[in-house]
N, C-alpha and C positions, 0 to 999 in steps of 0.2 A: 728366558723365552726367546725362541728363534723365530722371528716374525716371517722370514722367508720360507721356512719349512711349513709354517702354518698356512701362509698364502698358497703354497704348492698343494698342500693337503686339501684345501677348500676349493681348489680350482677344478675339481671333478664333481659333476652333478651328483653322482651316487654317494660319494664321501660326504658331501654337504648334506644330503638327505639323511644319511646315517646319523650325523651329528644332530640334526633337527629331530629325528625320531627319538634319539636317546634323551632329549630334553624332557620328554614325557613318556617314559618307558611303560608305565601301566596302561596308557591309552594306546600305545603303538605296538606292543608285543604281548604274546602269551606269557603269563607269569612263570618264573623259574620252576620247573618241575623236578629238577635234579637236586635241589638244596634241601638239607635236613634243617630242623629247627636250630641246630648248633652251628650251621654254616650260613653265613650271610654276606652279602656284598650289595648294600643298599643301592638301588638304581641300576644294578648290573644286569646285562642281558647276555644270554648264551650266544656264541658265534652262530650256532645253527639257526636260532630264531632270527638273527640279523640277516643271515644268508637267505632264508625263506622269504622274508619281506622284500629284500632287494632283488630277488630273482636272478642272482648271478651264481656262478660256480663257487664252491666253498674256498677254493684256492685263491680266487680273485678277491673275495671278501676278506680272507685272512691277510692278503697283501695290503688291502686298503686299511684294515684295522691296525696293522703293524705300522704303516706310514703315519696314520693319525696319532698313534701312541708315541712314535718317535718325535713327532711335532709337539707333543705335550698335550694334545687335545683330549686324549683318552687315558684312562687307567684300566689295568686288567688284573684279574685274579684267577688263578687256576684252582678249581675245586674238583677233586677227583680227576676224571678224564675230560672235563669240560672247562672251557675258558670263558669267563664273563668279562664284559667291557662296560664301562660307564664313562660319562663325561668328566673331565677334570675341570671343574667349575673355576678353580683359582686361575688357571692359565687362560681359560676362555674370558674371564673378567679382565685379566691383565691385557689380553689382546684387544678387547673392546675399548679399554681405556687408551691403549696405544692409538687405535684408529681415531678415537674422539679427539685426542690431543695432536697427533702428528699428521693426519690426513685431512 
């Protein structure tokens, strides 16, 4: 876990909001319409749906999601021509434990 990268990723209000929205994807996003019954990525949200909710250009959102994934906060899966993102709960929990113990 790279705590500095995580702090940097969370230092932007929209990136923090995205992480919060992804905590409850069923409440915050339209459900995946591109997935068949054989394709699944539990808790995953299509980049386009994240972009619509954030109200920013897709290139900006893609950069934000990439940064958050490099920090370990998100996982992604490509299904067809769409990319889905979800929270990496293991890293988020490790980060929460770090803050509790070290700060």
